[in-house]
C-alpha positions in Angstrom: -9.9 64.5 147.9 -9.6 64.7 143.9 -13.0 64.8 144.1 -13.3 68.0 146.1 -10.6 69.4 144.0 -12.8 69.0 140.8 -16.2 70.5 142.0 -13.9 73.5 143.1 -12.8 74.2 139.7 -16.1 73.8 138.3 -17.8 75.6 140.8 -15.3 78.6 140.1 -16.0 78.3 136.8 -19.7 77.7 136.3 -21.6 78.2 139.4 -24.2 80.9 139.0 -27.5 78.7 139.4 -29.0 76.6 136.8 -32.4 78.4 136.6 -30.9 81.2 134.8 -30.5 81.9 131.1 -28.0 80.1 129.2 -26.3 83.6 128.5 -26.0 84.6 132.1 -25.5 81.2 133.7 -22.6 80.2 130.8 -19.9 83.3 130.5 -21.0 86.4 132.5 -21.4 84.3 135.6 -18.3 82.4 135.3 -16.8 85.8 134.8 -18.1 87.1 137.9 -17.5 84.3 139.8 -13.6 84.1 139.0 -13.6 88.1 139.7 -15.2 86.9 143.2 -12.5 83.9 143.9 -9.8 85.9 143.0 -10.4 89.0 145.7 -11.6 85.8 148.3 -8.7 84.3 147.8 -6.0 87.0 148.3 -8.2 88.2 151.5 -8.1 84.6 153.1 -4.5 83.7 151.8 -3.3 84.7 155.1 -5.9 84.0 157.6 -4.7 80.5 158.2 -1.8 78.8 160.1 1.3 78.2 158.2 2.0 74.7 159.4 -1.5 73.8 158.7 -1.3 75.0 155.4 2.0 73.6 154.7 -0.1 70.2 156.0 -2.8 70.8 153.7 -0.7 71.6 150.6 1.3 68.1 151.6 -2.3 66.5 151.6 -3.2 68.1 147.9 -0.1 67.1 146.5 -0.6 63.2 147.9 -4.0 63.1 146.2 -2.7 64.4 143.1 -4.9 67.7 143.2 -2.6 70.0 140.7 -2.5 66.8 138.4 -6.2 66.9 138.1 -6.6 70.5 137.8 -4.1 70.3 134.7 -6.3 67.8 133.5 -9.5 69.7 134.0 -8.0 72.8 132.8 -7.0 70.8 129.9 -10.5 69.3 129.1 -12.3 73.1 129.3 -11.8 74.2 126.3 -14.0 71.0 124.8 -16.5 71.1 127.9 -17.2 75.3 128.4 -16.8 76.0 125.1 -20.7 75.0 123.7 -21.9 77.4 126.7 -19.4 80.2 126.3 -20.2 79.7 122.1 -24.0 79.8 123.5 -24.0 82.9 124.9 -22.7 85.0 122.2 -25.1 86.5 120.0 -25.1 84.4 116.6 -22.4 85.6 113.6 -19.0 85.0 112.0 -17.3 86.4 114.9 -18.0 83.6 117.3 -15.7 81.0 116.6 -12.2 83.2 116.3 -13.4 85.3 119.7 -14.1 82.0 121.7 -10.6 80.6 120.4 -8.6 83.5 121.5 -10.7 83.9 124.8 -9.3 80.4 125.3 -6.2 81.1 124.5 -6.3 83.7 126.5 -8.5 81.9 129.7 -5.9 79.3 129.8 -3.0 81.8 130.2 -4.3 83.2 133.6 -5.1 79.4 135.3 -2.4 78.0 137.1 -2.6 75.1 139.6 -0.3 77.2 142.2 -3.1 79.9 141.9 -6.2 77.3 142.4 -4.1 75.2 144.9 -3.8 78.3 147.0 -7.6 79.1 146.6 -8.6 76.3 148.0 -5.8 75.7 150.9 -8.2 78.4 153.0 -10.9 76.3 152.5 -9.6 72.8 153.6 -8.3 75.0 156.4 -11.8 76.5 157.5 -13.3 73.1 157.5 -10.5 70.6 158.6 -8.8 70.4 162.2 -5.0 69.9 161.8 -5.4 66.6 163.2 -8.1 65.7 160.7 -5.6 66.9 157.8 -2.6 64.8 159.3 -5.2 61.8 159.3 -5.7 62.1 155.8 -2.7 62.1 155.1 -1.5 58.8 157.0 -5.0 57.3 155.4 -3.9 58.9 151.3 -0.5 56.9 152.3 -1.7 53.5 153.2 -2.6 50.6 150.5 -6.2 51.6 150.5 -5.8 55.0 150.6 -3.9 54.7 147.1 -6.2 52.7 145.5 -8.9 55.2 146.4 -7.3 57.5 144.6 -6.5 55.5 141.6 -10.0 54.1 141.4 -11.9 57.6 142.6 -11.9 59.4 139.0 -13.1 55.9 137.4 -16.2 56.0 139.8 -16.6 59.4 139.4 -16.9 59.1 135.4 -19.1 55.8 135.8 -21.5 57.8 138.5 -21.8 60.9 136.4 -22.9 58.8 133.4 -25.4 56.8 135.1 -26.7 60.0 136.5 -27.1 61.7 133.3 -29.1 58.5 132.0 -31.4 58.5 135.2 -31.6 62.5 134.6 -32.7 62.3 130.7 -35.2 59.1 131.4 -36.5 60.9 134.6 -37.1 63.7 132.1 -38.5 61.8 129.1 -41.2 60.2 131.6 -42.4 63.4 133.2 -42.9 65.2 129.8 -44.3 62.5 128.4 -46.7 62.1 131.1 -47.7 65.4 131.2 -48.5 65.5 127.5 -50.3 62.7 128.2 -52.3 64.3 131.2 -52.5 67.7 129.5 -53.5 67.5 125.4 -54.1 71.2 125.0 -50.2 72.0 125.5 -49.2 68.7 123.8 -51.2 70.5 120.9 -49.7 74.1 121.7 -46.3 72.4 121.3 -47.0 70.9 117.7 -48.6 74.7 116.6 -45.2 76.2 118.2 -43.2 73.8 116.1 -44.9 74.8 113.0 -44.9 78.2 113.6 -41.1 78.2 114.1 -40.9 76.2 110.6 -42.8 78.5 109.0 -40.1 81.8 109.8 
């Protein structure tokens, strides 16, 4: 369940499709996504059963979702800052603007709002019996161990995936450039032209 909370938060902040230009992907899209999420939350907050909502809140509390969200919010400045900076035109103003942005941005994020955002999503995908089953599971020794090791597993899996992706990218580029010397030469010429500017 911690994974779900992290994914929800990151999607809320960064989802937009990685094929878009960096400026569109980072700042503008994150802003639009937050606005859409807020509207969606207001519309869906009353669409679930209060007893089911209470069970979901219990599940999220048991799984430490609020704590994870606080940690994630705390880490946002470090992880998202480069994206916001790269989305703005170069200039001396950027550092100050981004610092002020994050000060204001963090005042608008609180775990209660984020929890209320995901409760209807859990309610849509899980029945009351399934939620009760998860609560029972996470109260067992195995459930507690799962909660304690999942963050480490996710960190290690993310690192392994990053390393795998980087190697696959390097290998693919090397093979393409070996098969297409004209493209390799075009890169060399483009790099030389950039140095002259």
